[in-house]
C-alpha positions as CSV (number, residue, x, y, z in Angstrom):
1,M,-1.3,-9.1,11.0
2,Q,-1.5,-12.8,10.6
3,V,-3.7,-12.6,7.6
4,L,-3.1,-9.5,5.7
5,H,-0.7,-10.3,2.9
6,M,-0.8,-10.3,-0.7
7,N,-1.5,-13.6,-2.6
8,K,1.9,-15.4,-2.9
9,G,3.8,-17.1,-5.7
10,E,3.4,-16.4,-9.4
11,G,0.0,-18.0,-10.3
12,E,-2.9,-16.5,-12.0
13,T,-4.2,-14.8,-9.0
14,S,-0.9,-14.0,-7.6
15,Y,0.0,-10.3,-6.5
16,A,3.2,-10.8,-8.7
17,K,0.9,-11.1,-11.8
18,N,-1.8,-8.6,-10.8
19,S,-0.1,-5.5,-9.6
20,L,0.0,-3.1,-12.4
21,I,-1.8,-0.6,-10.5
22,Q,0.7,-0.5,-7.9
23,K,3.4,-0.4,-10.3
24,K,1.9,2.8,-12.1
25,I,1.7,4.5,-8.6
26,I,5.4,3.7,-8.0
27,L,6.4,5.2,-11.5
28,N,4.1,8.2,-10.8
29,G,6.3,9.1,-7.7
30,S,9.5,8.8,-9.4
31,S,10.2,12.6,-9.6
32,M,9.5,13.1,-5.8
33,L,11.5,10.2,-4.9
34,E,14.3,11.4,-6.8
35,S,14.1,14.9,-5.3
36,A,14.1,13.3,-1.8
37,I,17.3,11.4,-2.5
38,V,19.0,14.3,-3.8
39,N,18.2,16.5,-0.9
40,I,19.5,13.8,1.5
41,L,22.8,13.5,-0.3
42,W,23.3,17.2,-0.4
43,E,22.2,18.1,3.2
44,V,23.0,15.1,5.2
45,K,25.9,13.7,3.1
46,P,25.9,10.2,4.8
47,G,28.7,7.7,4.2
48,S,26.4,4.8,5.0
49,M,22.8,5.5,4.1
50,G,19.9,3.7,5.7
51,V,17.1,3.1,3.4
52,A,13.7,1.3,4.2
53,D,10.8,0.5,2.1
54,L,7.9,-0.2,4.2
55,G,5.2,-2.6,3.0
56,C,7.3,-3.8,0.2
57,S,5.2,-6.9,-0.5
58,S,6.6,-9.2,-3.0
59,G,6.8,-9.7,-6.9
60,P,8.4,-7.4,-9.4
61,N,7.3,-4.1,-7.8
62,C,9.4,-4.6,-4.7
63,L,12.5,-4.8,-6.6
64,T,11.6,-2.0,-9.1
65,V,11.4,0.3,-6.1
66,I,15.0,-0.8,-4.8
67,S,16.5,-0.6,-8.3
68,K,15.3,2.9,-8.7
69,I,16.4,4.2,-5.3
70,V,19.8,2.4,-6.2
71,H,20.1,4.1,-9.5
72,M,19.0,7.7,-8.1
73,V,21.8,7.6,-5.3
74,Q,24.4,6.5,-7.9
75,A,23.3,9.2,-10.4
76,A,23.1,11.9,-7.7
77,S,26.6,11.0,-6.2
78,D,28.2,11.1,-9.6
79,R,26.6,14.5,-10.4
80,M,27.9,15.8,-7.0
81,G,31.4,14.4,-7.8
82,R,31.1,12.2,-4.5
83,P,31.7,8.5,-4.0
84,M,28.3,6.6,-3.8
85,P,27.4,6.0,-0.1
86,E,27.1,2.5,1.2
87,L,23.4,1.3,1.1
88,R,21.6,-0.5,3.8
89,I,18.3,-1.3,2.3
90,S,15.5,-3.0,4.5
91,L,12.5,-4.5,2.7
92,N,9.7,-4.7,5.4
93,D,6.3,-6.1,5.5
94,L,4.3,-8.2,7.8
95,P,5.3,-11.7,8.7
96,G,2.9,-13.3,6.1
97,N,4.5,-11.7,3.1
98,D,6.3,-13.9,0.4
99,F,9.8,-13.0,1.5
100,N,11.1,-16.3,-0.3
101,Y,10.0,-14.8,-3.7
102,V,11.9,-11.5,-2.8
103,F,15.1,-13.3,-1.6
104,Q,15.1,-15.6,-4.4
105,S,15.2,-12.7,-6.7
106,L,18.0,-10.9,-5.1
107,P,21.0,-12.5,-6.8
108,E,19.5,-11.3,-10.3
109,L,19.0,-7.9,-8.9
110,Y,22.5,-7.8,-7.6
111,K,23.9,-8.9,-10.9
112,K,21.9,-6.3,-12.8
113,L,22.8,-3.5,-10.4
114,K,26.7,-4.4,-10.3
115,L,27.2,-5.6,-13.8
116,D,24.4,-4.4,-16.3
117,C,24.1,-0.9,-14.9
118,G,27.6,-0.1,-13.6
119,I,26.7,0.7,-10.1
120,K,29.8,1.3,-7.8
121,G,30.1,0.8,-4.2
122,N,28.4,-1.5,-1.7
123,C,24.8,-2.3,-1.5
124,Y,23.3,-4.6,1.3
125,I,19.6,-5.6,1.2
126,W,17.7,-7.6,3.6
127,G,14.0,-8.4,4.9
128,L,12.5,-7.3,8.0
129,P,9.2,-8.8,8.9
130,G,7.1,-6.6,11.4
131,S,4.4,-4.2,11.5
132,F,5.4,-0.4,10.7
133,Y,2.8,0.6,13.2
134,G,5.5,0.6,15.9
135,R,9.3,0.7,16.0
136,L,11.3,-1.4,13.6
137,F,14.6,0.1,13.4
138,P,17.4,1.3,15.8
139,S,17.4,5.2,16.7
140,H,18.6,7.5,14.1
141,S,19.5,4.6,11.6
142,L,17.4,5.7,8.6
143,H,18.1,8.4,6.1
144,F,15.2,7.5,3.7
145,V,11.8,5.7,4.1
146,H,9.6,4.8,1.3
147,S,6.3,3.4,1.3
148,S,3.9,2.9,-1.7
149,S,0.4,1.5,-1.6
150,S,0.6,0.2,2.0
151,L,-0.5,3.0,4.6
152,H,-4.3,2.8,3.6
153,W,-4.1,-0.7,5.5
154,L,-4.9,-0.2,9.2
155,S,-3.2,-2.2,11.9
156,Q,-6.7,-3.9,12.8
157,V,-10.3,-3.6,12.1
158,P,-11.5,-0.5,14.0
159,S,-12.6,-1.0,17.5
160,G,-16.2,-1.4,17.8
161,L,-16.8,-3.1,14.6
162,E,-15.1,-6.5,15.5
163,P,-17.4,-9.5,15.5
164,C,-16.6,-10.2,19.2
165,A,-18.3,-6.7,19.9
166,G,-21.7,-8.5,20.0
167,T,-23.4,-6.4,17.3
168,H,-22.6,-5.8,13.6
169,L,-22.9,-2.0,12.9
170,N,-22.0,-2.4,9.3
171,K,-24.3,-5.1,8.0
172,E,-24.1,-6.1,4.4
173,K,-21.1,-4.1,3.8
174,V,-17.4,-4.7,4.0
175,Y,-16.2,-1.1,4.3
176,I,-17.7,2.4,4.5
177,S,-20.4,3.2,2.1
178,K,-23.0,5.8,1.3
179,S,-25.5,4.2,3.5
180,S,-23.0,3.7,6.5
181,S,-23.8,5.2,9.8
182,T,-21.9,8.1,11.4
183,S,-20.5,5.6,14.0
184,V,-19.2,3.4,11.4
185,V,-17.3,6.3,9.7
186,E,-16.0,7.6,13.0
187,A,-14.6,4.2,13.9
188,Y,-12.5,4.1,10.7
189,Q,-11.4,7.6,11.2
190,Q,-10.3,7.0,14.8
191,Q,-8.6,3.9,13.8
192,F,-6.6,5.6,11.1
193,H,-5.5,8.7,13.3
194,E,-4.4,6.3,15.9
195,D,-2.4,4.1,13.3
196,F,-0.8,7.0,11.4
197,S,0.0,9.0,14.6
198,L,2.0,5.8,15.8
199,F,3.5,5.4,12.5
200,L,4.8,9.1,12.6
201,R,5.9,8.9,16.2
202,S,7.9,5.5,15.4
203,R,9.8,6.9,12.2
204,A,10.6,10.1,14.2
205,K,12.8,8.0,16.5
206,E,14.4,6.1,13.7
207,V,15.0,8.7,11.1
208,V,17.9,11.1,11.4
209,A,17.6,14.8,11.2
210,K,16.7,16.2,7.7
211,G,16.2,12.6,6.6
212,R,13.1,12.2,4.4
213,M,10.0,10.0,3.7
214,V,8.2,9.7,0.5
215,L,4.7,8.0,1.1
216,S,2.1,7.0,-1.4
217,F,-1.2,5.6,-0.4
218,I,-4.9,5.4,-1.7
219,G,-6.8,8.5,-0.3
220,R,-9.5,10.9,-1.4
221,R,-10.0,14.5,-2.4
222,S,-13.5,14.7,-0.8
223,P,-13.9,15.6,2.9
224,D,-16.3,12.9,3.0
225,P,-15.1,9.4,3.8
226,R,-18.3,8.0,2.0
227,A,-17.4,9.6,-1.4
228,D,-17.2,7.1,-4.2
229,E,-13.6,7.8,-4.8
230,A,-12.9,6.5,-1.4
231,C,-15.0,3.3,-1.1
232,Y,-17.1,2.4,-4.2
233,H,-14.9,-0.5,-5.3
234,W,-15.7,-2.0,-1.7
235,E,-19.3,-1.3,-2.2
236,L,-19.3,-3.3,-5.5
237,L,-17.6,-6.3,-3.5
238,A,-20.1,-6.2,-0.8
239,R,-22.8,-6.5,-3.6
240,A,-21.0,-9.6,-5.1
241,L,-20.9,-11.0,-1.7
242,M,-24.6,-10.4,-0.9
243,S,-25.4,-12.1,-4.4
244,M,-23.5,-15.2,-3.1
245,A,-25.5,-15.1,0.1
246,L,-28.8,-15.1,-1.7
247,D,-27.7,-18.1,-3.5
248,G,-26.7,-19.7,-0.3
249,L,-22.9,-19.8,-1.4
250,V,-22.0,-17.5,1.7
251,E,-23.5,-17.1,5.2
252,K,-25.0,-13.6,5.4
253,E,-23.9,-13.4,9.2
254,S,-20.3,-13.9,7.8
255,I,-20.8,-10.7,5.5
256,D,-22.2,-8.6,8.5
257,S,-19.2,-9.4,10.6
258,F,-16.5,-8.7,8.0
259,N,-15.1,-5.3,7.9
260,T,-11.9,-4.3,5.9
261,P,-8.9,-3.0,7.7
262,Y,-8.5,0.0,5.3
263,Y,-9.2,3.6,5.2
264,A,-8.6,6.1,2.4
265,P,-7.6,9.5,4.1
266,S,-7.9,13.0,3.1
267,L,-4.8,15.0,2.6
268,E,-6.3,17.2,5.5
269,E,-6.3,14.3,7.8
270,V,-2.7,13.3,6.7
271,Q,-1.4,16.7,7.4
272,Y,-3.3,17.2,10.7
273,E,-1.6,14.1,12.2
274,A,1.7,15.3,10.9
275,E,1.4,18.6,12.5
276,K,0.2,17.3,15.7
277,E,3.1,14.7,16.0
278,G,5.4,17.5,15.2
279,S,8.6,15.7,14.0
280,F,8.1,16.0,10.2
281,V,7.5,18.8,7.8
282,V,5.3,18.2,4.7
283,D,7.7,19.1,1.9
284,C,5.7,18.3,-1.2
285,V,2.2,16.9,-1.9
286,E,0.6,15.6,-5.0
287,A,-2.8,13.8,-5.6
288,F,-3.4,12.1,-8.7
289,E,-6.0,9.8,-10.4
290,I,-5.5,6.2,-11.5
291,E,-8.4,4.3,-13.3
292,W,-9.4,1.1,-11.7
293,D,-7.9,-1.1,-14.2
294,G,-4.7,1.1,-14.8
295,G,-6.0,2.6,-17.8
296,E,-4.7,-0.2,-20.0
297,T,-6.3,-0.8,-23.4
298,T,-3.9,-3.3,-24.9
299,D,-5.2,-6.5,-23.4
300,L,-8.4,-7.6,-25.5
301,K,-8.6,-11.0,-24.0
302,E,-10.2,-9.7,-20.8
303,S,-12.7,-7.4,-19.8
304,R,-11.8,-4.3,-17.8
305,G,-13.9,-5.6,-14.9
306,T,-11.9,-8.9,-14.9
307,R,-8.8,-7.0,-14.7
308,V,-10.0,-5.0,-11.7
309,S,-11.4,-8.1,-10.1
310,K,-7.9,-9.9,-10.3
311,T,-6.3,-6.7,-8.9
312,I,-8.5,-6.8,-6.0
313,R,-8.5,-10.5,-5.4
314,A,-4.7,-10.4,-5.3
315,V,-4.8,-8.0,-2.3
316,V,-7.8,-9.2,-0.3
317,E,-8.0,-13.0,-1.1
318,P,-6.1,-14.1,2.2
319,M,-8.2,-11.9,4.5
320,M,-11.4,-13.3,2.9
321,E,-10.1,-17.0,3.0
322,S,-9.6,-16.5,6.7
323,H,-12.9,-15.0,7.5
324,F,-15.2,-16.8,5.0
325,H,-13.6,-20.2,4.8
326,L,-14.4,-20.4,1.2
327,R,-13.4,-23.3,-1.2
328,H,-11.4,-22.3,-4.2
329,E,-14.1,-22.7,-6.6
330,T,-16.4,-20.7,-4.6
331,M,-13.7,-17.8,-4.3
332,D,-13.5,-18.0,-8.1
333,E,-17.4,-17.7,-8.4
334,L,-17.3,-14.7,-6.1
335,F,-14.7,-12.7,-8.0
336,M,-16.5,-13.7,-11.5
337,R,-19.5,-12.0,-10.1
338,Y,-17.5,-9.1,-8.8
339,A,-15.9,-8.8,-12.5
340,K,-19.4,-8.6,-14.0
341,I,-20.5,-6.0,-11.6
342,V,-17.5,-3.8,-12.2
343,D,-17.9,-4.3,-15.9
344,G,-21.4,-2.9,-15.6
345,C,-20.3,-0.1,-13.5
346,L,-17.4,0.8,-15.8
347,S,-19.8,0.8,-18.9
348,K,-21.6,3.7,-17.3
349,T,-19.0,5.8,-15.5
350,R,-15.4,6.4,-15.2
351,A,-14.1,4.9,-11.9
352,I,-10.8,6.1,-10.4
353,Y,-8.6,5.8,-7.3
354,I,-7.3,9.0,-5.7
355,N,-3.5,8.4,-4.7
356,L,-1.9,10.7,-2.3
357,L,1.8,11.3,-2.8
358,I,3.6,12.9,0.1
359,S,7.3,13.9,1.0
360,F,8.2,14.6,4.4
361,V,11.3,16.0,6.1
362,K,12.5,15.3,9.7
363,K,13.1,18.4,11.5
364,D,16.6,19.2,12.9
């Protein structure tokens, strides 16, 4: 919780400048987002509507989500001939998130919503630091929960894989790989099931009857957690780290003891936890592919591998800084090597993420 956050600020390695993939995922979920909002307004008819964006991060994507939600509520209310409900919007992420960036951007967002776009009614936005693996809000205070590109992050490194366990079960790797043992895979699966179950139990207390959630996160179609679509980008990062170790730039023991708190679940795993918890019904499901570099072909200044490397760096650098204690120039070298390895991969094959997009309805 202390070290999991995106790169702050607006520099060249910041999340704000390297989050195209996450933006495309948000845009792909627009129709499901709108459908959920329309159904809330039609069925629940809230006069004051509680909205939460869980794992909001910082940068332009955060405000894109909020702007979309406000516009959709306004448009749906107009079509129904009803006044727009008061909106209470909570932006949630871990305490290390760059909330200052978000807060500094809010005045411009308010101006755009109220002046440029003709938004009527009251809209209140604030930040709420804390882990969504646990309670965050008062009981029955939320009508709509949104989360994009966040729930594949676990609450912790899976039990049994931490460096303090005494042995390193996942040597020379940073996540599940084709060569990972069954015990490593099961540790990751168990941690995901515990975390997602806790997420659902927490939201079940906070969301009103017939309230909705739209959750989007990296997953997989394959039943096998070792499938390339679930873990190959981590496999290549491990290769870059091992090349650094061979050159004496990183301690091999540090690689052996590093495990990413991440898991790409299958749809079946998600549905199993929802059915077991019992408070939510899965209303709609989509799984779509997105290329590692976002499929962009307009920027000829950088290789595809460099774009991928920047995206991954913006997300994982704070964790790696905390664990490996690398100097800035050594971190630069690591991600240059990673970019070259990814370029080699992309020259031979098409590399994709599988994104799961799921809409849930709270039972009466």
